[in-house]
C-alpha positions in Angstrom: 58.5 -82.5 8.5 56.2 -84.0 5.8 54.6 -87.4 6.5 54.2 -90.1 3.9 50.8 -91.3 5.3 49.4 -88.5 7.5 46.1 -88.9 9.4 44.9 -85.6 7.9 45.5 -83.5 4.9 48.7 -81.9 4.0 49.2 -78.5 2.6 50.5 -78.0 -1.0 54.1 -78.4 0.0 53.5 -81.6 1.9 53.4 -80.4 5.6 50.7 -81.2 8.1 50.0 -77.6 9.1 48.5 -74.4 7.6 50.5 -72.5 5.0 50.7 -69.5 7.4 52.6 -71.7 9.8 55.0 -73.1 7.1 58.1 -71.0 6.4 59.6 -71.3 3.0 62.9 -69.8 1.9 62.8 -69.1 -1.8 66.1 -68.9 -3.7 65.5 -65.8 -5.8 68.0 -65.4 -8.6 66.4 -62.4 -10.2 64.8 -64.3 -13.0 61.2 -65.0 -13.9 61.1 -68.6 -12.6 62.1 -67.9 -9.0 60.0 -64.8 -8.9 56.9 -66.8 -9.9 57.7 -69.4 -7.2 57.8 -66.6 -4.6 54.6 -65.0 -5.8 52.7 -68.3 -6.0 53.7 -69.3 -2.5 53.0 -65.9 -1.0 49.6 -65.9 -2.6 48.8 -69.2 -1.1 49.5 -67.8 2.3 53.0 -69.3 3.1 55.5 -67.5 5.3 57.9 -66.7 2.5 61.4 -65.5 2.9 63.4 -64.5 -0.2 67.2 -65.1 -0.4 69.5 -64.0 -3.2 73.1 -65.1 -3.4 75.7 -62.7 -4.7 78.1 -65.1 -6.3 80.6 -63.0 -8.3 81.7 -59.5 -8.7 78.7 -57.2 -8.3 80.2 -54.2 -10.2 81.6 -56.3 -13.2 78.3 -58.0 -13.7 76.1 -55.1 -13.7 75.9 -54.7 -17.5 76.1 -58.4 -18.4 72.9 -59.7 -19.9 71.7 -63.3 -19.4 73.5 -63.8 -16.1 72.2 -64.6 -12.7 73.1 -64.0 -9.1 74.9 -60.5 -9.6 74.3 -57.0 -10.6 70.9 -56.2 -12.2 69.5 -59.7 -11.1 69.9 -58.8 -7.4 68.1 -55.6 -7.9 65.3 -57.4 -9.8 65.0 -60.0 -7.0 64.8 -57.3 -4.3 62.1 -55.4 -6.3 59.9 -58.5 -6.6 60.3 -59.2 -2.9 59.2 -55.6 -2.1 56.2 -56.0 -4.4 55.2 -59.2 -2.7 55.8 -57.8 0.8 58.2 -60.6 1.8 61.5 -60.3 3.6 64.5 -60.4 1.3 68.1 -61.1 2.0 71.2 -60.8 -0.2 74.0 -63.1 1.0 77.7 -62.6 -0.2 78.8 -66.0 -1.3 81.5 -64.8 -3.7 84.5 -66.5 -1.8 82.6 -69.7 -1.5 81.5 -69.6 -5.2 85.0 -68.9 -6.4 86.5 -71.8 -4.5 83.8 -74.3 -5.1 82.8 -73.5 -8.7 85.1 -71.0 -10.5 88.5 -72.6 -9.4 87.1 -76.0 -10.2 85.9 -74.8 -13.6 89.4 -73.5 -14.4 91.3 -76.6 -13.1 89.1 -78.9 -14.9 89.9 -77.3 -18.3 93.6 -77.5 -17.3 93.2 -81.2 -16.7 91.8 -81.7 -20.3 88.2 -82.3 -19.1 85.0 -80.3 -19.9 83.3 -79.0 -16.7 79.6 -78.3 -16.0 79.8 -75.5 -13.5 76.0 -75.3 -13.1 76.0 -78.8 -11.5 78.8 -77.8 -9.1 77.0 -74.6 -8.2 73.8 -76.6 -7.3 75.8 -79.3 -5.4 78.3 -77.2 -3.6 76.5 -73.8 -3.1 72.8 -73.6 -3.5 71.9 -77.1 -2.1 74.6 -77.0 0.5 75.3 -73.5 1.9 72.0 -71.9 0.9 70.2 -75.0 2.2 71.9 -74.7 5.6 71.0 -70.9 5.6 67.4 -71.8 5.1 67.6 -74.2 8.0 69.2 -71.6 10.2 66.2 -69.4 9.4 64.0 -72.2 10.8 62.4 -72.7 7.4 60.4 -75.9 6.7 61.9 -76.2 3.2 63.8 -74.4 0.5 62.0 -73.8 -2.8 63.6 -73.1 -6.1 62.6 -72.3 -9.6 64.2 -75.3 -11.1 62.2 -77.4 -13.7 62.1 -80.8 -11.9 59.5 -82.8 -10.0 59.7 -84.1 -6.6 57.4 -86.9 -5.7 57.0 -89.0 -2.5 57.3 -92.7 -3.3 57.2 -95.8 -1.1 60.8 -95.3 0.1 60.7 -91.5 0.5 61.3 -88.5 -1.8 62.0 -89.1 -5.5 63.2 -86.9 -8.3 61.5 -87.0 -11.6 61.9 -85.2 -14.9 59.9 -82.1 -15.5 56.6 -82.2 -17.3 58.0 -79.9 -20.0 60.8 -81.9 -21.6 62.3 -78.8 -23.3 62.7 -77.1 -19.8 63.8 -80.3 -17.9 66.8 -79.6 -15.6 67.4 -83.1 -14.2 70.8 -83.4 -15.8 71.9 -80.4 -13.7 70.5 -81.8 -10.4 71.6 -85.4 -10.5 74.0 -84.9 -7.5 71.2 -83.9 -5.2 71.3 -86.1 -2.1 68.3 -87.9 -0.5 68.7 -85.7 2.5 68.6 -82.6 0.3 65.7 -83.8 -1.6 63.7 -84.3 1.6 64.1 -80.5 2.2 63.7 -79.1 -1.3 60.6 -78.2 -3.2 60.2 -77.4 -6.9 56.8 -75.8 -7.5 57.3 -75.3 -11.3 58.2 -78.9 -12.3 54.5 -79.8 -13.3 54.0 -76.9 -15.7 53.6 -77.8 -19.3 55.7 -75.0 -20.7 57.7 -71.9 -20.1 54.8 -70.0 -21.5 52.7 -71.0 -18.5 55.4 -69.6 -16.1 55.4 -66.3 -18.0 51.6 -66.2 -17.9 51.7 -66.6 -14.1 54.3 -63.9 -13.9 51.9 -61.6 -15.9 49.0 -62.6 -13.6 51.0 -61.6 -10.6 52.0 -58.3 -12.2 55.7 -59.1 -11.9 58.1 -56.8 -13.6 60.4 -59.7 -14.7 57.5 -61.4 -16.7 59.2 -60.8 -20.0 62.8 -61.0 -18.8 65.0 -63.2 -21.0 66.3 -66.4 -19.6 69.9 -66.6 -18.3 72.2 -67.9 -20.9 75.7 -69.6 -20.9 77.8 -69.6 -17.9 76.9 -66.9 -15.4 80.4 -65.8 -14.6 81.8 -66.0 -18.2 81.2 -62.7 -20.1 80.0 -63.3 -23.7 80.8 -67.0 -23.5 84.6 -66.3 -23.6 85.6 -68.9 -21.0 89.2 -69.0 -22.3 89.8 -65.3 -21.2 88.3 -66.1 -17.8 90.7 -69.2 -17.4 93.7 -67.2 -18.6 93.0 -64.5 -16.0 92.7 -67.2 -13.3 95.6 -69.4 -14.4 98.1 -67.3 -16.4 100.0 -69.2 -19.1 97.4 -71.7 -19.9 97.0 -70.5 -23.4 100.5 -71.5 -24.4 100.6 -73.0 -27.9 101.3 -76.6 -28.6 101.1 -79.4 -31.3 97.9 -80.8 -33.1 98.7 -84.3 -34.0 97.1 -87.3 -35.5 96.3 -90.5 -33.5 99.8 -91.7 -34.2 101.6 -88.6 -33.1 102.2 -87.2 -36.6 102.2 -83.3 -36.3 99.6 -81.7 -38.4 99.8 -78.1 -37.0 99.9 -75.9 -33.9 97.1 -74.8 -31.7 96.7 -71.6 -29.5 96.1 -73.3 -26.2 94.5 -76.6 -25.2 91.7 -74.8 -23.3 90.4 -73.7 -26.7 89.4 -77.2 -27.6 86.8 -79.8 -26.5 86.2 -83.5 -27.4 84.3 -83.7 -30.7 85.2 -80.3 -31.9 85.6 -80.0 -35.7 85.5 -76.3 -36.7 88.4 -73.9 -35.8 91.2 -76.5 -35.8 93.3 -74.6 -38.4 94.4 -77.8 -40.2 94.6 -77.5 -44.0 95.4 -80.0 -46.8 93.1 -82.8 -45.7 90.1 -83.9 -47.6 88.6 -85.9 -44.7 87.2 -84.0 -41.7 89.0 -84.4 -38.5 87.7 -84.0 -34.9 89.3 -83.5 -31.5 89.4 -87.0 -30.0 91.8 -86.5 -27.0 93.5 -83.6 -25.1 96.8 -84.0 -23.4 97.2 -80.8 -21.4 100.3 -82.0 -19.7 102.0 -82.2 -23.1 100.1 -79.2 -24.7 98.9 -81.5 -27.3 95.5 -81.7 -29.1 94.9 -85.1 -30.9 92.6 -85.3 -33.8 91.2 -88.1 -35.8 88.2 -89.3 -37.9 84.7 -89.1 -36.7 84.7 -92.9 -35.9 87.4 -92.3 -33.2 84.7 -90.4 -31.2 82.5 -93.6 -30.9 82.4 -94.8 -27.3 80.6 -97.8 -25.9 82.2 -98.0 -22.3 82.1 -95.1 -20.0 83.9 -94.9 -16.6 81.8 -93.0 -14.1 83.1 -91.8 -10.7 81.6 -89.8 -7.7 78.3 -91.5 -8.2 75.3 -90.2 -6.3 72.7 -92.9 -6.1 69.0 -92.2 -5.6 67.6 -95.6 -6.3 65.7 -97.7 -3.7 68.2 -100.6 -3.5 71.9 -100.3 -2.6 74.2 -99.4 -5.5 77.3 -101.3 -4.7 75.6 -104.8 -4.9 77.8 -105.6 -8.0 74.6 -106.4 -10.0 74.3 -104.8 -13.4 71.3 -102.5 -13.9 69.4 -101.6 -17.0 68.8 -97.8 -17.2 68.7 -94.9 -19.6 71.5 -92.4 -19.4 72.2 -88.9 -20.5 75.7 -87.8 -21.2 75.0 -84.2 -22.4 72.4 -82.0 -21.1 70.9 -81.4 -24.7 70.9 -85.1 -25.7 68.0 -87.4 -25.0 68.5 -90.4 -22.6 69.9 -93.6 -24.2 69.6 -97.2 -23.0 72.6 -98.5 -21.2 73.8 -101.0 -18.6 75.5 -100.0 -15.3 78.0 -102.3 -13.7 78.9 -101.1 -10.2 82.5 -101.3 -9.1 81.9 -99.7 -5.7 79.4 -97.4 -4.0 80.7 -94.5 -5.9 82.2 -95.9 -9.1 80.9 -97.9 -12.1 81.4 -98.8 -15.7 78.5 -97.8 -18.0 78.0 -99.8 -21.2 76.0 -98.1 -23.9 73.7 -100.3 -26.0 74.6 -98.1 -29.0 78.0 -96.3 -29.2 77.8 -92.5 -28.7 80.0 -89.8 -30.2 81.9 -87.2 -28.3 81.7 -88.6 -24.8 83.7 -86.0 -22.9 85.6 -86.4 -19.6 84.3 -84.0 -17.0 80.7 -84.1 -18.2 77.9 -85.8 -16.2 76.4 -89.2 -16.8 72.9 -89.1 -15.4 70.9 -92.3 -14.7 67.2 -92.7 -15.4 64.7 -95.4 -14.8 64.4 -97.3 -18.1 61.6 -95.7 -20.2 60.5 -93.7 -17.1 60.7 -90.3 -15.6 62.6 -91.0 -12.4 66.2 -89.8 -11.9 68.3 -92.6 -10.2 71.3 -90.4 -9.8 74.5 -90.1 -11.8 78.2 -89.4 -11.7 81.2 -87.8 -13.5 82.6 -89.1 -16.7 86.2 -90.2 -16.6 88.6 -90.7 -19.6 87.1 -93.1 -22.1 88.7 -95.6 -24.5 87.6 -94.6 -28.1 87.2 -96.8 -31.1 90.0 -99.0 -32.3 92.1 -97.4 -35.0 92.1 -100.6 -37.2 88.3 -100.1 -37.4 88.5 -96.7 -38.9 88.7 -95.6 -42.5 92.0 -94.0 -43.7 92.6 -90.3 -43.6 93.0 -88.8 -47.1 94.9 -85.7 -48.1 93.4 -83.1 -50.4 96.5 -83.3 -52.6 96.6 -87.1 -53.3 93.2 -88.3 -52.4 95.0 -91.3 -50.9 95.8 -92.1 -47.4 96.1 -94.6 -44.6 95.3 -94.9 -40.9 97.0 -91.8 -39.4 98.9 -90.8 -42.4 98.4 -87.3 -43.9 101.0 -87.5 -46.7 99.4 -90.3 -48.7 102.0 -92.8 -47.4 101.6 -95.4 -44.7 103.8 -94.4 -41.9 103.1 -97.1 -39.4 101.4 -100.6 -39.6 98.2 -100.4 -37.5 98.4 -104.1 -36.9 101.7 -103.6 -35.0 101.6 -100.0 -33.7 98.9 -98.7 -31.4 97.5 -95.1 -31.5 98.1 -92.7 -28.7 94.5 -93.2 -27.5 
């Protein structure tokens, strides 16, 4: 076990013994990142053991490009391990992956939320079952190719954003617990760019040096998640109504699972001069609710299942000034957290954000810093007030009111409330 203040030097992974006596299990997905990790540690003299997880149907994934943990990628991982001369094991985790990730993915869409399966995979499979397997193999640590930095602070291991902001994967790792972080290592987190990783792969002569990065969701062929969900949950693509925020029917849809909060294109609504966006999903009523862009603005976000990595207890009821990220591709924004319990909080954004989607992650960062303080899952938010929104106008009349699409006021917004 690593020491914070050892009496003598530690090896590069933080253990007080020679690399040859330090066993490291490397999670090898078949991509260039994990291959470089294995090659780097093997070159440094560590006792490396490669492990690859088969997470979904091997045969169906053979021809799928941009995937991981199946088909061709398992072959690539095995080939790299053979080249490095390290032991390599392929573990069948299909049942675990289906229950913990794929079923959750389908059920989340059915509940009208937008899931992030990569987070659930890290949380429930890679950093749980795989980590336990590494411990069973008597490894000192589990190393992965994630772009994140692990540092040892005054209170133990800390997680920090990657040096390369474009490759940073902190959003997908917020649910890593302190105990897991003690055992994990991320050798690529300090690299300045992905080009550095590929340069190392070329240096080591790895056949995956030029292999494209994995894209989209690994178990969803060609990004068509609706087909996957329909196969898992027959009948979920039943059509329903598209309504405005007052319940006025504007059209029909081809299944709630085809829509996400903030979506504008592909709604199939004609005759309106003002653009409309999906502002709410009601899967129980098979209803998609649309409204003006202003209806997407959110200041207050309920967050649940919080994993806290800060140094002081979270449920102190004291508000905290942090930066938060509500989408993986968005930069962190300043916010205030108001804890409600050890696992629930209300997050207030300093500036309102558009398209805050239930089911996505809300990740906490130290204000103006690199440290990840944890995060949680976004619940259903209250959008902007209808009275604050401009009227919706029709293409035919150019006139409209709040919620009306025929140029006539159908309800008084001072007395009636929108469905949101």
